[in-house]
C-alpha positions as CSV (number, residue, x, y, z in Angstrom):
1,X,0.0,0.1,-0.1
2,X,1.3,3.6,-0.9
3,X,1.6,6.0,1.7
4,X,0.3,9.1,0.0
5,X,0.6,12.9,1.2
6,X,-2.8,14.1,2.5
7,X,-4.5,16.5,-0.2
8,X,-3.9,20.0,0.8
9,X,-7.5,20.6,0.6
10,X,-8.2,18.0,3.3
11,X,-5.8,19.8,5.5
12,X,-7.4,23.2,4.9
13,X,-10.8,21.6,5.8
14,X,-9.4,20.2,8.9
15,X,-8.0,23.7,9.9
16,X,-11.4,25.0,9.5
17,X,-12.9,22.4,11.9
18,X,-10.2,23.2,14.2
19,X,-11.1,26.9,14.3
20,X,-14.8,25.5,15.2
21,X,-13.1,23.9,18.2
22,X,-13.0,20.4,17.0
23,X,-10.5,18.3,18.5
24,X,-10.8,15.1,16.4
25,X,-9.7,17.7,13.4
26,X,-6.6,19.0,15.5
27,X,-5.8,15.1,16.2
28,X,-6.1,14.2,12.7
29,X,-3.9,17.4,11.6
30,X,-1.2,16.2,14.0
31,X,-1.5,12.7,12.6
32,X,-0.9,14.1,9.4
33,X,1.7,16.5,9.9
34,X,3.5,15.9,13.1
35,X,6.6,13.9,11.4
36,X,7.2,16.4,8.9
37,X,7.0,19.4,11.2
38,X,9.0,17.6,13.6
39,X,11.8,17.3,11.0
40,X,11.6,21.1,10.5
41,X,11.8,22.1,14.3
42,X,14.8,19.4,14.5
43,X,16.4,20.8,11.7
44,X,16.5,24.2,13.5
45,X,17.0,23.2,16.9
46,X,19.1,20.2,16.4
47,X,17.8,18.6,19.5
48,X,15.1,15.9,19.5
49,X,13.8,16.9,22.9
50,X,13.7,20.4,21.9
51,X,12.0,20.0,18.6
52,X,9.4,17.7,20.3
53,X,8.8,20.8,22.8
54,X,8.4,23.0,19.8
55,X,5.9,20.8,18.1
56,X,3.9,20.7,21.1
57,X,4.0,24.6,21.6
58,X,3.5,24.8,17.8
59,X,0.2,22.6,17.8
60,X,-1.2,24.6,21.0
61,X,-0.8,27.7,18.6
62,X,-2.4,25.9,15.8
63,X,-5.3,25.1,18.1
64,X,-5.9,28.6,18.9
65,X,-5.0,30.2,15.6
66,X,-6.7,27.9,13.3
67,X,-9.2,30.5,12.5
68,X,-6.5,32.8,11.2
69,X,-5.5,30.3,8.4
70,X,-6.4,31.9,5.2
71,X,-6.1,29.4,2.1
72,X,-5.7,32.5,-0.3
73,X,-2.5,33.4,1.2
74,X,-0.8,30.1,0.8
75,X,-1.1,26.2,1.4
76,X,-1.9,25.0,4.9
77,X,1.3,23.0,4.9
78,X,3.2,26.1,4.8
79,X,1.1,27.8,7.1
80,X,1.7,25.0,9.7
81,X,5.4,24.8,8.9
82,X,5.8,28.7,9.8
83,X,4.1,28.3,13.2
84,X,6.5,25.2,13.9
85,X,9.4,27.1,12.7
86,X,8.6,30.2,15.0
87,X,7.9,27.9,18.0
88,X,11.5,26.3,17.5
89,X,13.0,29.8,16.9
90,X,11.4,30.9,20.0
91,X,12.9,28.0,21.9
92,X,16.2,28.8,20.4
93,X,16.0,32.2,21.4
94,X,14.7,31.5,24.9
95,X,17.8,29.1,25.7
96,X,20.2,31.8,24.2
97,X,21.9,28.8,22.4
98,X,24.2,29.4,19.3
99,X,23.3,27.4,16.1
100,X,25.8,24.6,15.7
101,X,28.9,25.4,13.8
102,X,28.7,22.4,11.5
103,X,32.2,21.4,12.7
104,X,32.5,17.8,13.3
105,X,35.3,18.1,15.4
106,X,33.0,19.8,17.9
107,X,30.4,17.1,17.6
108,X,28.1,19.4,15.4
109,X,26.7,17.9,12.1
110,X,25.6,19.8,9.1
111,X,22.2,19.9,7.8
112,X,22.6,19.5,4.0
113,X,20.2,20.8,1.6
114,X,18.9,17.2,1.0
115,X,17.3,17.6,4.5
116,X,14.5,19.6,2.6
117,X,13.8,16.3,0.9
118,X,12.8,14.7,4.4
119,X,10.6,17.7,5.4
120,X,8.1,17.4,2.4
121,X,6.5,15.0,0.3
122,X,8.3,13.2,-2.3
123,X,6.8,15.1,-5.3
124,X,6.8,18.4,-3.6
125,X,10.4,17.7,-2.4
126,X,11.5,17.0,-6.1
127,X,9.8,20.1,-7.3
128,X,11.5,22.3,-4.7
129,X,14.9,20.8,-5.1
130,X,14.8,21.2,-9.0
131,X,13.7,25.0,-8.3
132,X,16.4,25.4,-5.8
133,X,18.8,24.3,-8.4
134,X,17.8,27.1,-10.8
135,X,18.6,29.9,-8.5
136,X,22.1,31.5,-8.3
137,X,24.3,30.3,-5.5
138,X,24.1,33.4,-3.5
139,X,20.2,33.2,-3.5
140,X,20.2,29.3,-2.7
141,X,22.5,29.4,0.2
142,X,20.8,32.6,1.7
143,X,17.4,30.7,1.5
144,X,19.0,27.5,3.0
145,X,20.5,29.3,5.8
146,X,17.3,31.2,6.6
147,X,14.9,28.6,6.2
148,X,16.7,25.1,6.8
149,X,19.0,26.3,9.2
150,X,16.6,28.8,11.0
151,X,19.2,31.7,11.0
152,X,18.2,35.4,11.0
153,X,19.0,37.7,8.1
154,X,21.7,39.2,10.3
155,X,23.0,35.7,11.2
156,X,23.2,34.7,7.4
157,X,24.8,38.2,6.6
158,X,27.6,37.4,9.3
159,X,28.2,33.8,8.1
160,X,28.3,34.8,4.6
161,X,30.4,38.0,5.3
162,X,28.2,40.3,3.5
163,X,26.0,43.3,4.2
164,X,22.7,42.8,5.5
165,X,21.0,44.7,3.1
166,X,22.6,42.8,0.4
167,X,21.8,39.3,1.9
168,X,18.2,40.5,2.3
169,X,18.0,41.2,-1.3
170,X,19.5,38.0,-2.2
171,X,16.9,36.2,-0.1
172,X,13.9,38.1,-1.4
173,X,15.1,37.8,-4.9
174,X,15.6,34.0,-4.6
175,X,12.0,33.6,-2.9
176,X,10.3,35.3,-5.8
177,X,12.1,33.2,-8.3
178,X,11.1,30.1,-6.1
179,X,7.6,31.2,-6.0
180,X,7.5,31.6,-10.0
181,X,9.2,28.4,-10.3
182,X,6.7,26.4,-8.0
183,X,3.7,28.1,-9.3
């Protein structure tokens, strides 16, 4: 039996039910999305326990804010991922924890761009990977550092040794090209 990704419309309908207070719908969203969302939190925090906390905090936020989801602004999966990403970043900030250096000598492990493939469904992942490959290196690197590694624009600028405005422009242009490619 094939393990298929839930249809985006199904998730949108479930979020509408969550907004009406349907706990069974919240459980269904959790069962469908928790593994993917845990992967996002773990990629940011690089700590399984903290990632679990981020997912838990994120689902509390999802339950409270489900009525704010607007399908005209983007897919449900992206909305859910953004909430979990913010929950993970909040935990990282609260701990005052620095991001790992990617130096294996210190016990840190790099999160390769291929980590994106584990975070999304196979078809979406292939499309995203193909679109990322069309970007210039500076745009791709900025996007990956910001959205996979969870770095702020200022942290990306410091890591790449570039002015903040330049890095913001690279990321913005890259995201616009990704949007065009994925549309």
